N, CA, C and O atoms as a Maestro MAE file, in Angstrom:
{
 s_m_m2io_version
 :::
 2.0.0
}

f_m_ct {
 s_m_title
 :::
 protein
 m_atom[304] {
  # First column is atom index #
  i_m_mmod_type
  r_m_x_coord
  r_m_y_coord
  r_m_z_coord
  i_m_residue_number
  s_m_chain_name
  s_m_pdb_residue_name
  s_m_pdb_atom_name
  i_m_atomic_number
  :::
  1 25 15.086 -2.774 -33.681 1 A "MET " " N  " 7
  2 3 15.844 -2.636 -32.296 1 A "MET " " CA " 6
  3 2 14.660 -1.605 -31.472 1 A "MET " " C  " 6
  4 15 14.375 -1.745 -30.283 1 A "MET " " O  " 8
  5 25 14.104 -0.643 -32.313 2 A "GLU " " N  " 7
  6 3 13.165 0.235 -31.508 2 A "GLU " " CA " 6
  7 2 11.873 -0.598 -30.981 2 A "GLU " " C  " 6
  8 15 11.263 -0.231 -29.976 2 A "GLU " " O  " 8
  9 25 11.600 -1.440 -31.529 3 A "PHE " " N  " 7
  10 3 10.334 -2.253 -31.480 3 A "PHE " " CA " 6
  11 2 10.497 -3.113 -30.228 3 A "PHE " " C  " 6
  12 15 9.630 -3.260 -29.366 3 A "PHE " " O  " 8
  13 25 11.682 -3.651 -30.234 4 A "GLU " " N  " 7
  14 3 12.336 -4.270 -29.155 4 A "GLU " " CA " 6
  15 2 12.361 -3.585 -27.688 4 A "GLU " " C  " 6
  16 15 12.127 -4.111 -26.600 4 A "GLU " " O  " 8
  17 25 12.745 -2.141 -28.019 5 A "PHE " " N  " 7
  18 3 12.945 -1.207 -26.808 5 A "PHE " " CA " 6
  19 2 11.501 -1.058 -26.227 5 A "PHE " " C  " 6
  20 15 11.193 -1.147 -25.039 5 A "PHE " " O  " 8
  21 25 10.650 -0.807 -27.315 6 A "LEU " " N  " 7
  22 3 9.437 -0.493 -26.856 6 A "LEU " " CA " 6
  23 2 8.402 -1.721 -26.206 6 A "LEU " " C  " 6
  24 15 7.417 -1.650 -25.470 6 A "LEU " " O  " 8
  25 25 9.009 -2.693 -26.748 7 A "THR " " N  " 7
  26 3 8.330 -4.156 -26.024 7 A "THR " " CA " 6
  27 2 8.754 -4.302 -24.702 7 A "THR " " C  " 6
  28 15 8.020 -4.704 -23.799 7 A "THR " " O  " 8
  29 25 9.897 -3.992 -24.574 8 A "ALA " " N  " 7
  30 3 10.696 -4.323 -23.193 8 A "ALA " " CA " 6
  31 2 10.208 -3.461 -22.106 8 A "ALA " " C  " 6
  32 15 9.912 -3.875 -20.985 8 A "ALA " " O  " 8
  33 25 10.114 -1.742 -22.663 9 A "THR " " N  " 7
  34 3 9.539 -0.888 -21.970 9 A "THR " " CA " 6
  35 2 8.192 -0.902 -21.361 9 A "THR " " C  " 6
  36 15 7.965 -0.582 -20.194 9 A "THR " " O  " 8
  37 25 7.192 -1.344 -22.341 10 A "LEU " " N  " 7
  38 3 5.938 -1.733 -21.916 10 A "LEU " " CA " 6
  39 2 5.729 -2.956 -21.108 10 A "LEU " " C  " 6
  40 15 4.692 -3.127 -20.467 10 A "LEU " " O  " 8
  41 25 6.631 -3.744 -21.128 11 A "PHE " " N  " 7
  42 3 6.464 -5.063 -20.388 11 A "PHE " " CA " 6
  43 2 6.985 -4.684 -18.687 11 A "PHE " " C  " 6
  44 15 6.530 -5.243 -17.690 11 A "PHE " " O  " 8
  45 25 7.887 -3.756 -18.693 12 A "ASN " " N  " 7
  46 3 8.568 -3.356 -17.529 12 A "ASN " " CA " 6
  47 2 7.405 -2.454 -16.837 12 A "ASN " " C  " 6
  48 15 7.052 -2.648 -15.674 12 A "ASN " " O  " 8
  49 25 6.933 -1.606 -17.539 13 A "LEU " " N  " 7
  50 3 5.559 -0.803 -17.122 13 A "LEU " " CA " 6
  51 2 4.381 -1.857 -16.574 13 A "LEU " " C  " 6
  52 15 3.775 -1.650 -15.522 13 A "LEU " " O  " 8
  53 25 4.187 -2.799 -17.270 14 A "GLY " " N  " 7
  54 3 2.923 -3.688 -16.943 14 A "GLY " " CA " 6
  55 2 3.653 -4.362 -15.534 14 A "GLY " " C  " 6
  56 15 2.906 -4.377 -14.555 14 A "GLY " " O  " 8
  57 25 4.739 -4.800 -15.376 15 A "ILE " " N  " 7
  58 3 5.388 -5.376 -14.326 15 A "ILE " " CA " 6
  59 2 5.240 -4.550 -12.867 15 A "ILE " " C  " 6
  60 15 4.900 -5.038 -11.789 15 A "ILE " " O  " 8
  61 25 5.543 -3.364 -13.112 16 A "ASN " " N  " 7
  62 3 5.661 -2.293 -12.123 16 A "ASN " " CA " 6
  63 2 4.271 -1.751 -11.542 16 A "ASN " " C  " 6
  64 15 4.067 -1.563 -10.343 16 A "ASN " " O  " 8
  65 25 3.291 -1.514 -12.626 17 A "LEU " " N  " 7
  66 3 1.919 -1.381 -12.444 17 A "LEU " " CA " 6
  67 2 1.306 -2.386 -11.679 17 A "LEU " " C  " 6
  68 15 0.486 -2.093 -10.808 17 A "LEU " " O  " 8
  69 25 1.719 -3.872 -11.993 18 A "PHE " " N  " 7
  70 3 0.817 -5.050 -11.231 18 A "PHE " " CA " 6
  71 2 1.891 -4.939 -9.720 18 A "PHE " " C  " 6
  72 15 1.352 -5.283 -8.669 18 A "PHE " " O  " 8
  73 25 3.280 -4.495 -9.666 19 A "TYR " " N  " 7
  74 3 3.313 -4.838 -8.079 19 A "TYR " " CA " 6
  75 2 2.913 -3.413 -7.294 19 A "TYR " " C  " 6
  76 15 2.881 -3.333 -6.066 19 A "TYR " " O  " 8
  77 25 2.619 -2.326 -8.179 20 A "THR " " N  " 7
  78 3 1.906 -1.138 -7.394 20 A "THR " " CA " 6
  79 2 0.519 -1.514 -7.086 20 A "THR " " C  " 6
  80 15 0.223 -1.193 -5.936 20 A "THR " " O  " 8
  81 25 -0.387 -2.064 -7.706 21 A "LEU " " N  " 7
  82 3 -1.519 -2.693 -7.384 21 A "LEU " " CA " 6
  83 2 -1.543 -3.770 -6.152 21 A "LEU " " C  " 6
  84 15 -2.379 -3.748 -5.249 21 A "LEU " " O  " 8
  85 25 -0.561 -4.644 -6.267 22 A "LEU " " N  " 7
  86 3 -0.386 -5.645 -5.369 22 A "LEU " " CA " 6
  87 2 -0.112 -4.931 -3.970 22 A "LEU " " C  " 6
  88 15 -0.848 -5.157 -3.009 22 A "LEU " " O  " 8
  89 25 0.959 -4.074 -3.890 23 A "ALA " " N  " 7
  90 3 1.400 -3.565 -2.809 23 A "ALA " " CA " 6
  91 2 0.177 -2.650 -2.092 23 A "ALA " " C  " 6
  92 15 -0.062 -2.725 -0.887 23 A "ALA " " O  " 8
  93 25 -0.477 -1.870 -2.918 24 A "LEU " " N  " 7
  94 3 -1.703 -1.303 -2.471 24 A "LEU " " CA " 6
  95 2 -2.910 -1.931 -1.793 24 A "LEU " " C  " 6
  96 15 -3.561 -1.521 -0.832 24 A "LEU " " O  " 8
  97 25 -3.052 -3.075 -2.561 25 A "PHE " " N  " 7
  98 3 -3.713 -4.107 -1.749 25 A "PHE " " CA " 6
  99 2 -3.587 -4.708 -0.766 25 A "PHE " " C  " 6
  100 15 -4.558 -4.899 -0.033 25 A "PHE " " O  " 8
  101 25 -2.493 -5.125 -0.506 26 A "ILE " " N  " 7
  102 3 -1.877 -5.368 0.722 26 A "ILE " " CA " 6
  103 2 -1.733 -4.568 1.873 26 A "ILE " " C  " 6
  104 15 -1.791 -4.909 3.054 26 A "ILE " " O  " 8
  105 25 -1.468 -3.074 1.199 27 A "GLY " " N  " 7
  106 3 -1.512 -2.282 2.556 27 A "GLY " " CA " 6
  107 2 -2.909 -1.896 3.056 27 A "GLY " " C  " 6
  108 15 -3.224 -1.678 4.226 27 A "GLY " " O  " 8
  109 25 -3.650 -1.850 2.025 28 A "ILE " " N  " 7
  110 3 -5.077 -1.460 2.631 28 A "ILE " " CA " 6
  111 2 -5.431 -2.740 3.485 28 A "ILE " " C  " 6
  112 15 -5.941 -2.550 4.589 28 A "ILE " " O  " 8
  113 25 -5.158 -4.252 2.981 29 A "THR " " N  " 7
  114 3 -5.736 -5.217 3.830 29 A "THR " " CA " 6
  115 2 -5.118 -5.386 4.970 29 A "THR " " C  " 6
  116 15 -5.719 -5.900 5.914 29 A "THR " " O  " 8
  117 25 -3.590 -4.912 5.095 30 A "ALA " " N  " 7
  118 3 -3.107 -4.797 6.477 30 A "ALA " " CA " 6
  119 2 -3.530 -3.498 7.244 30 A "ALA " " C  " 6
  120 15 -3.167 -3.357 8.412 30 A "ALA " " O  " 8
  121 25 -4.167 -2.697 6.717 31 A "LEU " " N  " 7
  122 3 -4.259 -1.640 7.417 31 A "LEU " " CA " 6
  123 2 -5.955 -1.749 8.218 31 A "LEU " " C  " 6
  124 15 -6.280 -1.309 9.320 31 A "LEU " " O  " 8
  125 25 -6.774 -2.464 7.243 32 A "LEU " " N  " 7
  126 3 -8.203 -2.857 7.971 32 A "LEU " " CA " 6
  127 2 -7.985 -4.227 8.723 32 A "LEU " " C  " 6
  128 15 -8.996 -4.586 9.325 32 A "LEU " " O  " 8
  129 25 -6.990 -5.009 8.822 33 A "ALA " " N  " 7
  130 3 -6.904 -6.027 9.522 33 A "ALA " " CA " 6
  131 2 -6.499 -5.644 10.980 33 A "ALA " " C  " 6
  132 15 -6.899 -6.105 12.050 33 A "ALA " " O  " 8
  133 25 -5.616 -4.696 10.719 34 A "ILE " " N  " 7
  134 3 -5.190 -3.818 12.315 34 A "ILE " " CA " 6
  135 2 -6.089 -3.153 12.894 34 A "ILE " " C  " 6
  136 15 -6.173 -3.114 14.121 34 A "ILE " " O  " 8
  137 25 -7.040 -2.418 11.952 35 A "ASP " " N  " 7
  138 3 -8.033 -1.798 12.391 35 A "ASP " " CA " 6
  139 2 -9.077 -2.748 13.349 35 A "ASP " " C  " 6
  140 15 -9.440 -2.429 14.481 35 A "ASP " " O  " 8
  141 25 -9.444 -3.897 12.681 36 A "LYS " " N  " 7
  142 3 -10.319 -4.854 13.248 36 A "LYS " " CA " 6
  143 2 -9.977 -5.795 14.396 36 A "LYS " " C  " 6
  144 15 -10.720 -6.403 15.166 36 A "LYS " " O  " 8
  145 25 -8.345 -5.738 14.278 37 A "LYS " " N  " 7
  146 3 -7.774 -6.963 15.393 37 A "LYS " " CA " 6
  147 2 -7.369 -6.245 16.585 37 A "LYS " " C  " 6
  148 15 -7.820 -6.495 17.702 37 A "LYS " " O  " 8
  149 25 -6.305 -5.135 16.268 38 A "LEU " " N  " 7
  150 3 -5.702 -4.601 17.304 38 A "LEU " " CA " 6
  151 2 -6.310 -3.248 17.688 38 A "LEU " " C  " 6
  152 15 -6.153 -3.056 18.893 38 A "LEU " " O  " 8
  153 25 -6.861 -2.385 17.159 39 A "LEU " " N  " 7
  154 3 -7.741 -1.504 17.621 39 A "LEU " " CA " 6
  155 2 -9.170 -1.542 17.449 39 A "LEU " " C  " 6
  156 15 -9.733 -0.782 16.661 39 A "LEU " " O  " 8
  157 25 -9.802 -2.415 18.170 40 A "LYS " " N  " 7
  158 3 -10.988 -2.697 18.483 40 A "LYS " " CA " 6
  159 2 -12.005 -1.453 18.804 40 A "LYS " " C  " 6
  160 15 -13.186 -1.367 18.468 40 A "LYS " " O  " 8
  161 25 -11.342 -0.659 19.433 41 A "HIS " " N  " 7
  162 3 -12.240 0.377 20.467 41 A "HIS " " CA " 6
  163 2 -12.022 1.750 19.452 41 A "HIS " " C  " 6
  164 15 -12.758 2.700 19.719 41 A "HIS " " O  " 8
  165 25 -11.193 1.900 18.463 42 A "VAL " " N  " 7
  166 3 -10.844 3.194 17.695 42 A "VAL " " CA " 6
  167 2 -11.416 2.748 16.593 42 A "VAL " " C  " 6
  168 15 -11.179 1.587 16.258 42 A "VAL " " O  " 8
  169 25 -12.306 3.585 15.780 43 A "ASP " " N  " 7
  170 3 -12.557 3.558 14.749 43 A "ASP " " CA " 6
  171 2 -12.020 4.127 13.922 43 A "ASP " " C  " 6
  172 15 -12.370 5.306 13.979 43 A "ASP " " O  " 8
  173 25 -11.029 3.879 12.801 44 A "ILE " " N  " 7
  174 3 -10.040 4.529 12.247 44 A "ILE " " CA " 6
  175 2 -10.777 5.332 11.081 44 A "ILE " " C  " 6
  176 15 -10.412 6.468 10.777 44 A "ILE " " O  " 8
  177 25 -11.820 4.692 10.454 45 A "GLU " " N  " 7
  178 3 -12.588 5.341 9.304 45 A "GLU " " CA " 6
  179 2 -13.566 6.483 9.676 45 A "GLU " " C  " 6
  180 15 -14.055 7.309 8.906 45 A "GLU " " O  " 8
  181 25 -13.743 6.370 10.949 46 A "GLY " " N  " 7
  182 3 -15.207 7.343 11.642 46 A "GLY " " CA " 6
  183 2 -14.167 8.607 12.214 46 A "GLY " " C  " 6
  184 15 -14.546 9.779 12.227 46 A "GLY " " O  " 8
  185 25 -12.853 8.193 12.664 47 A "GLU " " N  " 7
  186 3 -12.045 9.237 13.249 47 A "GLU " " CA " 6
  187 2 -11.536 10.010 11.930 47 A "GLU " " C  " 6
  188 15 -11.429 11.230 12.057 47 A "GLU " " O  " 8
  189 25 -11.211 9.455 10.682 48 A "LEU " " N  " 7
  190 3 -10.880 10.378 9.608 48 A "LEU " " CA " 6
  191 2 -11.990 11.124 9.123 48 A "LEU " " C  " 6
  192 15 -11.836 12.318 8.863 48 A "LEU " " O  " 8
  193 25 -13.100 10.559 8.970 49 A "LYS " " N  " 7
  194 3 -14.105 11.175 8.795 49 A "LYS " " CA " 6
  195 2 -14.705 12.441 9.467 49 A "LYS " " C  " 6
  196 15 -15.522 13.220 8.977 49 A "LYS " " O  " 8
  197 25 -14.079 12.481 10.790 50 A "ARG " " N  " 7
  198 3 -14.342 13.557 11.775 50 A "ARG " " CA " 6
  199 2 -13.194 14.717 11.684 50 A "ARG " " C  " 6
  200 15 -13.281 15.839 12.182 50 A "ARG " " O  " 8
  201 25 -12.115 14.199 10.946 51 A "GLY " " N  " 7
  202 3 -10.887 15.204 10.387 51 A "GLY " " CA " 6
  203 2 -10.250 14.843 11.823 51 A "GLY " " C  " 6
  204 15 -10.276 15.817 12.576 51 A "GLY " " O  " 8
  205 25 -9.646 13.606 12.424 52 A "ASN " " N  " 7
  206 3 -8.965 13.510 13.437 52 A "ASN " " CA " 6
  207 2 -7.530 13.522 12.746 52 A "ASN " " C  " 6
  208 15 -7.307 12.498 12.100 52 A "ASN " " O  " 8
  209 25 -6.553 14.430 12.749 53 A "VAL " " N  " 7
  210 3 -5.211 14.335 12.108 53 A "VAL " " CA " 6
  211 2 -4.230 13.303 12.964 53 A "VAL " " C  " 6
  212 15 -3.420 12.643 12.313 53 A "VAL " " O  " 8
  213 25 -4.267 13.187 14.026 54 A "ALA " " N  " 7
  214 3 -3.364 12.296 14.696 54 A "ALA " " CA " 6
  215 2 -3.842 10.497 14.072 54 A "ALA " " C  " 6
  216 15 -3.056 9.551 14.033 54 A "ALA " " O  " 8
  217 25 -5.006 10.471 13.741 55 A "VAL " " N  " 7
  218 3 -5.379 8.947 13.264 55 A "VAL " " CA " 6
  219 2 -4.854 8.940 11.838 55 A "VAL " " C  " 6
  220 15 -4.330 7.903 11.432 55 A "VAL " " O  " 8
  221 25 -4.937 9.911 11.104 56 A "ALA " " N  " 7
  222 3 -4.368 9.989 9.801 56 A "ALA " " CA " 6
  223 2 -3.240 9.917 9.832 56 A "ALA " " C  " 6
  224 15 -2.880 9.208 8.892 56 A "ALA " " O  " 8
  225 25 -2.219 10.344 10.543 57 A "ILE " " N  " 7
  226 3 -0.772 10.184 10.654 57 A "ILE " " CA " 6
  227 2 -0.722 8.722 10.973 57 A "ILE " " C  " 6
  228 15 -0.038 8.057 10.195 57 A "ILE " " O  " 8
  229 25 -1.299 8.091 11.945 58 A "PHE " " N  " 7
  230 3 -0.999 6.761 12.338 58 A "PHE " " CA " 6
  231 2 -1.440 5.836 11.271 58 A "PHE " " C  " 6
  232 15 -0.780 4.804 11.149 58 A "PHE " " O  " 8
  233 25 -2.442 6.029 10.477 59 A "ALA " " N  " 7
  234 3 -2.983 5.133 9.484 59 A "ALA " " CA " 6
  235 2 -1.647 5.394 8.083 59 A "ALA " " C  " 6
  236 15 -1.281 4.445 7.390 59 A "ALA " " O  " 8
  237 25 -1.259 6.391 7.956 60 A "SER " " N  " 7
  238 3 -0.478 6.606 6.956 60 A "SER " " CA " 6
  239 2 0.764 6.141 7.392 60 A "SER " " C  " 6
  240 15 1.544 5.878 6.477 60 A "SER " " O  " 8
  241 25 1.177 5.960 8.555 61 A "THR " " N  " 7
  242 3 2.525 5.507 9.087 61 A "THR " " CA " 6
  243 2 2.628 4.036 8.726 61 A "THR " " C  " 6
  244 15 3.566 3.493 8.142 61 A "THR " " O  " 8
  245 25 1.314 3.386 9.249 62 A "ILE " " N  " 7
  246 3 1.009 1.821 8.800 62 A "ILE " " CA " 6
  247 2 1.324 1.595 7.417 62 A "ILE " " C  " 6
  248 15 2.233 0.856 7.041 62 A "ILE " " O  " 8
  249 25 0.584 2.222 6.696 63 A "LEU " " N  " 7
  250 3 0.782 1.947 5.162 63 A "LEU " " CA " 6
  251 2 2.330 2.189 4.481 63 A "LEU " " C  " 6
  252 15 2.832 1.690 3.473 63 A "LEU " " O  " 8
  253 25 2.843 3.126 5.425 64 A "ILE " " N  " 7
  254 3 4.343 3.298 5.084 64 A "ILE " " CA " 6
  255 2 5.024 2.018 5.522 64 A "ILE " " C  " 6
  256 15 5.544 1.347 4.630 64 A "ILE " " O  " 8
  257 25 5.087 1.621 6.668 65 A "PHE " " N  " 7
  258 3 5.744 0.671 7.254 65 A "PHE " " CA " 6
  259 2 5.327 -0.932 6.262 65 A "PHE " " C  " 6
  260 15 6.136 -1.857 6.183 65 A "PHE " " O  " 8
  261 25 4.132 -0.957 5.686 66 A "VAL " " N  " 7
  262 3 3.666 -2.331 5.082 66 A "VAL " " CA " 6
  263 2 4.203 -2.143 3.925 66 A "VAL " " C  " 6
  264 15 4.653 -3.172 3.422 66 A "VAL " " O  " 8
  265 25 4.368 -0.776 3.054 67 A "ALA " " N  " 7
  266 3 5.057 -0.390 1.632 67 A "ALA " " CA " 6
  267 2 6.409 -0.754 1.880 67 A "ALA " " C  " 6
  268 15 6.989 -1.403 1.010 67 A "ALA " " O  " 8
  269 25 7.037 -0.428 2.980 68 A "MET " " N  " 7
  270 3 8.725 -0.764 2.866 68 A "MET " " CA " 6
  271 2 8.829 -2.309 3.217 68 A "MET " " C  " 6
  272 15 9.687 -2.958 2.620 68 A "MET " " O  " 8
  273 25 8.017 -2.942 4.141 69 A "ILE " " N  " 7
  274 3 8.236 -4.297 3.907 69 A "ILE " " CA " 6
  275 2 8.043 -5.383 2.564 69 A "ILE " " C  " 6
  276 15 8.691 -6.383 2.256 69 A "ILE " " O  " 8
  277 25 6.839 -4.710 1.907 70 A "ILE " " N  " 7
  278 3 6.478 -5.481 0.667 70 A "ILE " " CA " 6
  279 2 7.809 -5.077 -0.295 70 A "ILE " " C  " 6
  280 15 8.337 -5.878 -1.066 70 A "ILE " " O  " 8
  281 25 8.265 -3.632 -0.094 71 A "SER " " N  " 7
  282 3 9.370 -3.676 -1.340 71 A "SER " " CA " 6
  283 2 10.554 -4.356 -1.025 71 A "SER " " C  " 6
  284 15 11.208 -4.866 -1.935 71 A "SER " " O  " 8
  285 25 10.991 -4.448 0.385 72 A "PHE " " N  " 7
  286 3 11.949 -5.517 0.668 72 A "PHE " " CA " 6
  287 2 11.593 -6.737 0.297 72 A "PHE " " C  " 6
  288 15 12.521 -7.398 -0.169 72 A "PHE " " O  " 8
  289 25 10.452 -7.309 0.352 73 A "GLY " " N  " 7
  290 3 10.274 -8.534 0.038 73 A "GLY " " CA " 6
  291 2 10.082 -8.568 -1.609 73 A "GLY " " C  " 6
  292 15 10.460 -9.636 -2.089 73 A "GLY " " O  " 8
  293 25 9.686 -7.830 -2.348 74 A "LEU " " N  " 7
  294 3 9.664 -7.967 -3.695 74 A "LEU " " CA " 6
  295 2 11.146 -7.769 -3.987 74 A "LEU " " C  " 6
  296 15 11.263 -8.168 -5.145 74 A "LEU " " O  " 8
  297 25 12.160 -7.428 -3.623 75 A "LYS " " N  " 7
  298 3 13.398 -7.304 -3.970 75 A "LYS " " CA " 6
  299 2 14.045 -8.616 -4.071 75 A "LYS " " C  " 6
  300 15 14.923 -8.780 -4.917 75 A "LYS " " O  " 8
  301 25 13.667 -9.632 -3.230 76 A "GLY " " N  " 7
  302 3 14.290 -10.736 -3.210 76 A "GLY " " CA " 6
  303 2 15.330 -10.970 -2.124 76 A "GLY " " C  " 6
  304 15 15.951 -12.032 -2.081 76 A "GLY " " O  " 8
  :::
 }
 m_bond[303] {
  # First column is bond index #
  i_m_from
  i_m_to
  i_m_order
  :::
  1 1 2 1
  2 2 3 1
  3 3 4 2
  4 3 5 1
  5 5 6 1
  6 6 7 1
  7 7 8 2
  8 7 9 1
  9 9 10 1
  10 10 11 1
  11 11 12 2
  12 11 13 1
  13 13 14 1
  14 14 15 1
  15 15 16 2
  16 15 17 1
  17 17 18 1
  18 18 19 1
  19 19 20 2
  20 19 21 1
  21 21 22 1
  22 22 23 1
  23 23 24 2
  24 23 25 1
  25 25 26 1
  26 26 27 1
  27 27 28 2
  28 27 29 1
  29 29 30 1
  30 30 31 1
  31 31 32 2
  32 31 33 1
  33 33 34 1
  34 34 35 1
  35 35 36 2
  36 35 37 1
  37 37 38 1
  38 38 39 1
  39 39 40 2
  40 39 41 1
  41 41 42 1
  42 42 43 1
  43 43 44 2
  44 43 45 1
  45 45 46 1
  46 46 47 1
  47 47 48 2
  48 47 49 1
  49 49 50 1
  50 50 51 1
  51 51 52 2
  52 51 53 1
  53 53 54 1
  54 54 55 1
  55 55 56 2
  56 55 57 1
  57 57 58 1
  58 58 59 1
  59 59 60 2
  60 59 61 1
  61 61 62 1
  62 62 63 1
  63 63 64 2
  64 63 65 1
  65 65 66 1
  66 66 67 1
  67 67 68 2
  68 67 69 1
  69 69 70 1
  70 70 71 1
  71 71 72 2
  72 71 73 1
  73 73 74 1
  74 74 75 1
  75 75 76 2
  76 75 77 1
  77 77 78 1
  78 78 79 1
  79 79 80 2
  80 79 81 1
  81 81 82 1
  82 82 83 1
  83 83 84 2
  84 83 85 1
  85 85 86 1
  86 86 87 1
  87 87 88 2
  88 87 89 1
  89 89 90 1
  90 90 91 1
  91 91 92 2
  92 91 93 1
  93 93 94 1
  94 94 95 1
  95 95 96 2
  96 95 97 1
  97 97 98 1
  98 98 99 1
  99 99 100 2
  100 99 101 1
  101 101 102 1
  102 102 103 1
  103 103 104 2
  104 103 105 1
  105 105 106 1
  106 106 107 1
  107 107 108 2
  108 107 109 1
  109 109 110 1
  110 110 111 1
  111 111 112 2
  112 111 113 1
  113 113 114 1
  114 114 115 1
  115 115 116 2
  116 115 117 1
  117 117 118 1
  118 118 119 1
  119 119 120 2
  120 119 121 1
  121 121 122 1
  122 122 123 1
  123 123 124 2
  124 123 125 1
  125 125 126 1
  126 126 127 1
  127 127 128 2
  128 127 129 1
  129 129 130 1
  130 130 131 1
  131 131 132 2
  132 131 133 1
  133 133 134 1
  134 134 135 1
  135 135 136 2
  136 135 137 1
  137 137 138 1
  138 138 139 1
  139 139 140 2
  140 139 141 1
  141 141 142 1
  142 142 143 1
  143 143 144 2
  144 143 145 1
  145 145 146 1
  146 146 147 1
  147 147 148 2
  148 147 149 1
  149 149 150 1
  150 150 151 1
  151 151 152 2
  152 151 153 1
  153 153 154 1
  154 154 155 1
  155 155 156 2
  156 155 157 1
  157 157 158 1
  158 158 159 1
  159 159 160 2
  160 159 161 1
  161 161 162 1
  162 162 163 1
  163 163 164 2
  164 163 165 1
  165 165 166 1
  166 166 167 1
  167 167 168 2
  168 167 169 1
  169 169 170 1
  170 170 171 1
  171 171 172 2
  172 171 173 1
  173 173 174 1
  174 174 175 1
  175 175 176 2
  176 175 177 1
  177 177 178 1
  178 178 179 1
  179 179 180 2
  180 179 181 1
  181 181 182 1
  182 182 183 1
  183 183 184 2
  184 183 185 1
  185 185 186 1
  186 186 187 1
  187 187 188 2
  188 187 189 1
  189 189 190 1
  190 190 191 1
  191 191 192 2
  192 191 193 1
  193 193 194 1
  194 194 195 1
  195 195 196 2
  196 195 197 1
  197 197 198 1
  198 198 199 1
  199 199 200 2
  200 199 201 1
  201 201 202 1
  202 202 203 1
  203 203 204 2
  204 203 205 1
  205 205 206 1
  206 206 207 1
  207 207 208 2
  208 207 209 1
  209 209 210 1
  210 210 211 1
  211 211 212 2
  212 211 213 1
  213 213 214 1
  214 214 215 1
  215 215 216 2
  216 215 217 1
  217 217 218 1
  218 218 219 1
  219 219 220 2
  220 219 221 1
  221 221 222 1
  222 222 223 1
  223 223 224 2
  224 223 225 1
  225 225 226 1
  226 226 227 1
  227 227 228 2
  228 227 229 1
  229 229 230 1
  230 230 231 1
  231 231 232 2
  232 231 233 1
  233 233 234 1
  234 234 235 1
  235 235 236 2
  236 235 237 1
  237 237 238 1
  238 238 239 1
  239 239 240 2
  240 239 241 1
  241 241 242 1
  242 242 243 1
  243 243 244 2
  244 243 245 1
  245 245 246 1
  246 246 247 1
  247 247 248 2
  248 247 249 1
  249 249 250 1
  250 250 251 1
  251 251 252 2
  252 251 253 1
  253 253 254 1
  254 254 255 1
  255 255 256 2
  256 255 257 1
  257 257 258 1
  258 258 259 1
  259 259 260 2
  260 259 261 1
  261 261 262 1
  262 262 263 1
  263 263 264 2
  264 263 265 1
  265 265 266 1
  266 266 267 1
  267 267 268 2
  268 267 269 1
  269 269 270 1
  270 270 271 1
  271 271 272 2
  272 271 273 1
  273 273 274 1
  274 274 275 1
  275 275 276 2
  276 275 277 1
  277 277 278 1
  278 278 279 1
  279 279 280 2
  280 279 281 1
  281 281 282 1
  282 282 283 1
  283 283 284 2
  284 283 285 1
  285 285 286 1
  286 286 287 1
  287 287 288 2
  288 287 289 1
  289 289 290 1
  290 290 291 1
  291 291 292 2
  292 291 293 1
  293 293 294 1
  294 294 295 1
  295 295 296 2
  296 295 297 1
  297 297 298 1
  298 298 299 1
  299 299 300 2
  300 299 301 1
  301 301 302 1
  302 302 303 1
  303 303 304 2
  :::
 }
}
């Protein structure tokens, strides 16, 4: 019984890791797409390198919203 529990735990860990990496990939892709399509006049990466806190908050907010959409989509 312990072996089955360990197997199920590792399987769930693998699934959760896959979903995490998928969500991270989609979030970064969405942020880059928004940067290129909607914010043509604002360089998010350049502003982050210069220490612009407002752009950092904006970028993190976009990632949080994308994460919420992905989590609701993965729940079914």
